[in-house]
Z-matrix of the N, CA and C atoms (Angstrom, degrees):
N
C 1 1.436
C 2 1.545 1 109.26
N 3 1.279 2 115.31 1 142.33
C 4 1.465 3 123.03 2 179.19
C 5 1.526 4 109.34 3 -79.67
N 6 1.298 5 117.15 4 122.62
C 7 1.463 6 123.16 5 -177.91
C 8 1.546 7 110.95 6 -99.48
N 9 1.331 8 116.87 7 -28.61
C 10 1.465 9 120.46 8 -174.04
C 11 1.536 10 108.18 9 -147.11
N 12 1.338 11 114.48 10 140.03
C 13 1.488 12 120.83 11 174.56
C 14 1.487 13 107.83 12 -120.37
N 15 1.345 14 115.09 13 122.05
C 16 1.469 15 122.18 14 -177.64
C 17 1.542 16 106.58 15 -99.62
N 18 1.339 17 113.98 16 128.07
C 19 1.471 18 119.83 17 177.88
C 20 1.536 19 107.52 18 -117.71
N 21 1.350 20 118.37 19 115.63
C 22 1.417 21 121.28 20 -179.94
C 23 1.543 22 113.11 21 -60.57
N 24 1.305 23 116.72 22 152.10
C 25 1.464 24 120.09 23 -179.27
C 26 1.510 25 114.01 24 -56.67
N 27 1.337 26 117.10 25 -38.90
C 28 1.475 27 119.33 26 -179.89
C 29 1.547 28 110.62 27 -63.27
N 30 1.309 29 115.58 28 -36.82
C 31 1.455 30 118.93 29 179.24
C 32 1.506 31 111.23 30 -74.15
N 33 1.348 32 116.87 31 -31.36
C 34 1.487 33 119.35 32 177.81
C 35 1.541 34 109.95 33 -63.20
N 36 1.326 35 116.03 34 -35.57
C 37 1.475 36 119.69 35 177.85
C 38 1.554 37 109.73 36 -66.23
N 39 1.281 38 116.72 37 -39.04
C 40 1.467 39 120.97 38 179.06
C 41 1.519 40 109.56 39 -65.53
N 42 1.311 41 116.56 40 -41.80
C 43 1.483 42 122.31 41 179.99
C 44 1.531 43 109.84 42 -59.93
N 45 1.318 44 116.07 43 -42.93
C 46 1.491 45 120.48 44 -179.36
C 47 1.513 46 111.44 45 -60.08
N 48 1.335 47 117.72 46 -28.49
C 49 1.469 48 120.62 47 -177.44
C 50 1.540 49 112.71 48 -85.80
N 51 1.316 50 116.38 49 -9.62
C 52 1.481 51 119.55 50 179.86
C 53 1.521 52 111.18 51 -71.03
N 54 1.317 53 118.23 52 152.38
C 55 1.467 54 119.71 53 175.67
C 56 1.535 55 108.74 54 -60.92
N 57 1.330 56 114.46 55 150.96
C 58 1.461 57 121.21 56 -176.19
C 59 1.515 58 113.30 57 -52.52
N 60 1.354 59 117.20 58 -43.18
C 61 1.466 60 119.87 59 -176.61
C 62 1.518 61 111.58 60 -64.17
N 63 1.338 62 117.53 61 -37.05
C 64 1.464 63 121.55 62 178.68
C 65 1.520 64 109.99 63 -70.40
N 66 1.349 65 116.41 64 -42.94
C 67 1.493 66 120.26 65 178.18
C 68 1.506 67 110.60 66 -60.23
N 69 1.322 68 117.82 67 -44.91
C 70 1.458 69 122.78 68 179.97
C 71 1.541 70 110.02 69 -59.96
N 72 1.310 71 117.33 70 -43.72
C 73 1.464 72 119.99 71 179.79
C 74 1.521 73 111.46 72 -69.46
N 75 1.357 74 117.04 73 -36.88
C 76 1.460 75 119.92 74 175.91
C 77 1.499 76 112.07 75 -58.72
N 78 1.334 77 116.65 76 -46.76
C 79 1.460 78 121.18 77 -179.63
C 80 1.525 79 110.45 78 -64.01
N 81 1.314 80 117.74 79 -35.55
C 82 1.480 81 121.74 80 176.04
C 83 1.519 82 108.49 81 -62.68
N 84 1.337 83 116.87 82 -44.59
C 85 1.460 84 121.85 83 -179.31
C 86 1.550 85 110.85 84 -63.17
N 87 1.321 86 117.06 85 -41.93
C 88 1.456 87 121.37 86 178.64
C 89 1.540 88 108.68 87 -62.98
N 90 1.282 89 117.22 88 -45.91
C 91 1.454 90 120.55 89 177.71
C 92 1.547 91 112.03 90 -59.88
N 93 1.317 92 113.99 91 -40.63
C 94 1.510 93 118.99 92 -178.88
C 95 1.551 94 109.10 93 -69.69
N 96 1.312 95 118.79 94 -35.68
C 97 1.452 96 121.89 95 177.71
C 98 1.540 97 109.23 96 -57.85
N 99 1.337 98 115.80 97 -38.90
C 100 1.487 99 119.16 98 -177.68
C 101 1.556 100 111.11 99 -77.81
N 102 1.335 101 115.48 100 -32.20
C 103 1.472 102 118.03 101 -177.60
C 104 1.539 103 112.14 102 -84.27
N 105 1.323 104 115.77 103 -48.10
C 106 1.474 105 121.28 104 -176.56
C 107 1.508 106 108.86 105 -151.91
N 108 1.346 107 116.72 106 87.84
C 109 1.442 108 120.62 107 -172.94
C 110 1.514 109 111.92 108 -66.63
N 111 1.299 110 120.56 109 -11.90
C 112 1.448 111 123.03 110 179.00
C 113 1.517 112 113.46 111 -97.94
N 114 1.337 113 116.46 112 12.14
C 115 1.444 114 121.79 113 178.23
C 116 1.510 115 110.02 114 -57.03
N 117 1.312 116 117.36 115 132.28
C 118 1.489 117 120.91 116 -173.76
C 119 1.515 118 111.84 117 -65.85
N 120 1.297 119 120.17 118 -27.68
C 121 1.489 120 121.63 119 -179.44
C 122 1.537 121 111.75 120 -63.44
N 123 1.307 122 117.60 121 -25.04
C 124 1.475 123 121.70 122 179.71
C 125 1.530 124 113.08 123 -71.81
N 126 1.330 125 117.03 124 -21.98
C 127 1.442 126 122.57 125 -175.54
C 128 1.530 127 110.81 126 41.87
N 129 1.323 128 113.37 127 52.32
C 130 1.439 129 120.53 128 -173.68
C 131 1.517 130 111.56 129 -81.90
N 132 1.319 131 117.02 130 145.18
C 133 1.473 132 120.75 131 176.47
C 134 1.513 133 108.88 132 -150.73
N 135 1.321 134 114.10 133 153.48
C 136 1.440 135 121.59 134 178.41
C 137 1.546 136 107.03 135 -80.31
N 138 1.360 137 115.06 136 140.03
C 139 1.461 138 118.83 137 177.93
C 140 1.482 139 109.60 138 -79.03
N 141 1.314 140 115.50 139 134.02
C 142 1.475 141 121.06 140 -179.22
C 143 1.523 142 109.97 141 -68.48
N 144 1.321 143 114.35 142 138.92
C 145 1.460 144 120.82 143 175.89
C 146 1.508 145 115.99 144 73.43
N 147 1.353 146 116.77 145 8.12
C 148 1.471 147 120.54 146 -178.49
C 149 1.542 148 107.69 147 -134.06
N 150 1.334 149 117.75 148 97.79
C 151 1.443 150 119.33 149 179.45
C 152 1.520 151 113.18 150 -62.68
N 153 1.313 152 115.48 151 130.54
C 154 1.492 153 119.17 152 175.76
C 155 1.512 154 113.97 153 86.38
N 156 1.333 155 118.65 154 -1.15
C 157 1.463 156 120.79 155 -179.38
C 158 1.520 157 110.55 156 -104.48
N 159 1.314 158 115.57 157 135.55
C 160 1.440 159 123.35 158 -177.37
C 161 1.516 160 110.73 159 -132.17
N 162 1.340 161 116.45 160 156.25
C 163 1.456 162 120.43 161 172.71
C 164 1.519 163 108.20 162 -127.45
N 165 1.304 164 115.13 163 152.88
C 166 1.467 165 120.57 164 177.36
C 167 1.529 166 108.40 165 -140.78
N 168 1.311 167 114.98 166 156.67
C 169 1.447 168 122.34 167 -178.08
C 170 1.498 169 110.13 168 -90.24
N 171 1.332 170 116.50 169 129.49
C 172 1.470 171 122.39 170 173.45
C 173 1.538 172 109.26 171 -93.24
N 174 1.322 173 112.45 172 -53.63
C 175 1.488 174 121.22 173 172.39
C 176 1.551 175 105.38 174 -137.40
N 177 1.297 176 116.11 175 -174.20
C 178 1.473 177 118.07 176 178.21
C 179 1.532 178 111.66 177 -66.14
N 180 1.357 179 116.42 178 -23.43
C 181 1.476 180 119.96 179 -177.04
C 182 1.527 181 114.82 180 -109.68
N 183 1.315 182 117.43 181 -5.29
C 184 1.469 183 122.08 182 -178.95
C 185 1.516 184 111.72 183 -122.70
N 186 1.328 185 115.05 184 136.37
C 187 1.454 186 121.05 185 176.63
C 188 1.528 187 109.49 186 -127.77
N 189 1.313 188 114.97 187 150.88
C 190 1.460 189 121.96 188 172.71
C 191 1.520 190 110.34 189 -113.92
N 192 1.323 191 116.17 190 145.60
C 193 1.465 192 121.37 191 179.27
C 194 1.544 193 106.76 192 -123.65
N 195 1.326 194 115.25 193 134.26
C 196 1.459 195 118.84 194 177.03
C 197 1.519 196 110.22 195 -139.11
N 198 1.350 197 112.92 196 158.95
C 199 1.470 198 121.55 197 175.74
C 200 1.506 199 107.19 198 -110.78
N 201 1.310 200 116.75 199 133.73
C 202 1.428 201 121.48 200 -177.16
C 203 1.531 202 109.58 201 -106.85
N 204 1.321 203 115.99 202 131.96
C 205 1.462 204 123.50 203 176.15
C 206 1.515 205 106.50 204 -134.14
N 207 1.305 206 118.20 205 101.22
C 208 1.465 207 123.23 206 -178.16
C 209 1.503 208 110.64 207 63.59
N 210 1.341 209 115.76 208 -120.65
C 211 1.493 210 119.86 209 -179.42
C 212 1.508 211 111.72 210 -100.17
N 213 1.372 212 117.74 211 14.08
C 214 1.450 213 123.64 212 177.98
C 215 1.542 214 110.39 213 -112.32
N 216 1.304 215 115.65 214 142.60
C 217 1.476 216 120.81 215 173.33
C 218 1.517 217 108.38 216 -121.99
N 219 1.329 218 116.12 217 138.64
C 220 1.461 219 121.34 218 178.99
C 221 1.530 220 106.67 219 -115.31
N 222 1.313 221 114.63 220 110.72
C 223 1.468 222 120.80 221 178.26
C 224 1.565 223 106.48 222 -66.98
N 225 1.329 224 115.49 223 123.10
C 226 1.457 225 120.29 224 -172.07
C 227 1.537 226 111.22 225 -103.91
N 228 1.354 227 116.20 226 -44.96
C 229 1.450 228 119.43 227 -174.16
C 230 1.520 229 111.37 228 -153.03
N 231 1.302 230 112.23 229 155.51
C 232 1.459 231 122.44 230 171.43
C 233 1.531 232 104.69 231 -122.49
N 234 1.323 233 115.65 232 130.00
C 235 1.475 234 116.17 233 -178.17
C 236 1.518 235 107.89 234 -130.77
N 237 1.330 236 112.15 235 142.97
C 238 1.461 237 119.38 236 174.98
C 239 1.524 238 107.74 237 -98.54
N 240 1.276 239 115.69 238 125.52
C 241 1.452 240 120.64 239 177.41
C 242 1.491 241 110.89 240 -79.64
N 243 1.300 242 117.66 241 142.15
C 244 1.436 243 122.78 242 178.19
C 245 1.522 244 109.99 243 -74.22
N 246 1.351 245 113.98 244 146.56
C 247 1.476 246 116.64 245 175.45
C 248 1.532 247 109.79 246 -69.08
N 249 1.304 248 115.24 247 134.83
C 250 1.486 249 119.75 248 -173.80
C 251 1.541 250 109.67 249 -94.34
N 252 1.298 251 118.45 250 -12.88
C 253 1.455 252 120.35 251 -174.72
C 254 1.463 253 113.87 252 -73.50
């Protein structure tokens, strides 16, 4: 179980620039990672070819990537997916 999530300062600045609705959903996802990391709403999956790296869904267009070390998670990136339509 994840006990602590570390967010680097550079990523904190990026988070502050996100729209409020995305920020609110991100913080819900972070909270859920700590409570129940297998919650289906996170649509979490392990990244192929990268041991200890996982991604989770914030919204349909935003993903978060983190690295897990024991009971700590280090949020590494937030990425916006391009519209496919």
